[in-house]
N, C-alpha and C positions, 0 to 999 in steps of 0.2 A: 503494499501499501504505499502509494508516496504522499507529500507531506500535505499535499491539498486535499488530497480524500480524509486523510486521519484529521486535518483540521474541520471538516465537514462532518465526519462521525463526532469530533469530540465537542464541538458547539452545543448539543441538545445537552452534554452532559454537565457542561459548567455550573450551572444552579443547582443539581445534586452534590456535585462535590462541594460546590462552597458553604450547603448545608450542615453536607458531614463535617467538614473541617469548623465550621461556626461548634456544633456541637461538641467536638472534641475539646476546642480552644475556650470556648464560652466567648469571646469575643470577635467583633466583626471585623477587625482590622486585621488581626493574628489570624484567622482563618484566608481571610484573602492572603496575606504572606505565604502560608502553606501551599495554598491552591497556586499561587505564581511561581513558589519554589520547586513543587512537584514537577508542574506543565515544564519548566526549565528544563530539570532534569530529562524529560523526556526527549525532548527536543534535542537537547547538545549530548545528547549519547544515540540518539538516533533511534529511539526503541518506537517507530512507528508502523510497525510491519505486522499488527496484529489484526486480526479480523472480528467483525460484528462484536458479539457480546464479551469476546476478550477484552476487547479495547476497553470497556466501560469496568471490568472486572479489575484490571491491571490499572487504572486509573486511581480506583478507592483504594488500593494495595499501597500505592507509593504515596497519597495522601495520609492513609495511615502512618505507613512508617517515616514519614518526614516528620510527623508530629511527635513521636515516640524518640527521633532522631534530637526533636529539639528538647524533648524530655530530657532526655538521657544529659545533654549539655547544660542541664540545667536552666533552658529558658524559659520554661516554665514550672510552675509548681503543680506536684504530683495531683492530681484532682480524687484522686482514689482514696487519699488520706482518711478524710473523714466519711468514706463508704462503707459498710459492712460488705463483706466479701458474702454473705449469704443475705440476697436479696428479700427473703420471706421475713422479715426482722423491721422491713417496714411499717410504721404505725399508719393506720388507717386513720382517713382524716375524718373529721365528726360531721355528724349526720345531717343533709341538708333536707329542705323542703321538698317538693313534687319538681321532678324534671323537667318538666314542661312550663315553670316558672322560672327557669334558670335560663340566663340570658347564654348565648353560645360561648362568649368572652370567658366566662367562669369554666365551662368545660375544657376550652383551650391551656386555662391556666392551671386546674386542677392536673389534666395532663403532661403539661410541661414540668409542674412540682412533683408528679411521679416520674417522669424518666430522668428527672436531677436525680431523686432520690436512689435510682441505679446505681449499681456500681459501674465504671465505666466499660468494662467491656461488655457486660451487659447490655447497657444501653446501647453500645454501637449496635451490638447482634440484632438487637430490636429493630433499629432503626435500617440496618440493612435489608433484614427481610421484610417486615412491615411497612416501609415507608418507601424504600429502593427497590423492595422487588426481587432481590436476589436468592435465589435457591441457597440450600444448604450447603450444597459443595461450591458453591460460590463465594459464601460468606467464609468457608473453613478455607479458602484459597486467599481472600482478601486477610483474615484476621492471622492465618499462619497455625491453626489449631487443627483436630483433628473434626471429620465433619459430628461424630458423637459428643465432642464438647459444645458445638455448635447447637445441637438439639436441645443437650441439658440445661446450657445457658438461657437458650429462648424458652424452654419449658417454666422454668424457675422466675425470668423476668417476666413472663406474662403472668404466673402467678402472683408474683408482688404488683404487678401491675390492678390485678383483678382486686387484689385486696385493697390497696390503696382508691381504685375508683366505684367500690362496690356499690355505692350511691346510685352511681350509672348504669349498672348489671340488671337490674329488674329490666330496664326499659331498650338497652341495645346490649349485648353480650359481646364482648372482646373475642378474636379467634383466638 
C-alpha cells in the first residue's frame, strides 16, 4: 500500500485514535501529542504496508505503546495507582429516581464516572471492544495479552459497570 492509500485508510480512524489516547492520558493536549508521535513513527519507519483492518489494529497498538513508553519515561503519572486491580470492588452510586426523569447528560456523566473507576487496562479493553468494535483477538493483539485474558478483563469490567450503573439496568441492560 502506498503512502496516499495509507493516508486514505488513516483519515477515518483519526477521531477514534484521538478518543482512545484521550481516555489513556486524561488530557486533550497529551492525547494529540501521542497521536502525532505514533503517526510520525509509522511514517518515519515506513510501516504503511498494511491492509484493511490490520491498519486499524496496528494504529491502536502504536497509540497504546506510545502511551506506555511515555509512562515509563516518567512523562505521566501512572493512572492505575488509585485503582483497585479487582474492578468488582467499585461502589455503586446512590439510588436515583425514575430513568425517564433523568437527562441524557446524567447518564453520560454516570457512565464516564463508572469508566473512570475501572483499572486502566480494563477500561481500555471495554473501550476497544464496546466503543471501537474490535474483536477479542484484535484487542489481544493491541494490548499484547492473551485472548483469554481479554475475555476475562472484559467480563469483569462489564460486571463492575453493571454494578455501578445498576440504577439503569432495569431500563436498558448492558452487553
